[in-house]
Phi, psi and omega in degrees: 000122178289137174266119181271133177279142178292347181266355176286162172301330183273006187299139176235132192258128170264123182286165178294323180296316181289324178297319175297314183298311183298315181300320175301310184289332176298320183285322176299320183276356189053046179228075186293332180268004180282152177237172182262129180248130174253127179231141165258132182226164173287134180138194182078177184281348183245352178129308176235156177229147177272139172234132172245127173222154172274137177223163174227012171233138178255148177262165182297327184264014171289139169260137183247136174230133178230151178206128173048040179081008177251133182251130172253131177232135183226131177285152189303323177301300176303321181301329182293335181265349175231018182299140185081359183280164178244131183252121184235166166242119187237134172250126171211192185294341180278341186133194181236138178192158170286139177234151177240128174260096197255109180292344180275350185274121172292325181202151172224158184285175181293329176284338182084010179264347172229165192205160168235160175250155182279000000 
């Protein structure tokens, strides 16, 4: 399993807020060993959509990113679509959610859960 460096061009950054939220959710779910998996799939109103799940098994093609004891795992196909992105957790008047600031997205929908590439 390749360990991806945050300094690499493929690096994906997990913010402090996102890491804190993942740690909290792991505690709530009684899953201390689980990690956050980000996968991109076809669909959504803009062409691709982000999916976040907890997982406890890694695949051979997973890239691994860590922050503050929290692990983020992304498969190689998804990584090509989100390389250089920042994963954040935001709470505002509209609610609370994980958000992806993706430099590869040419456009995204209003909810921020789907995007298209140029």
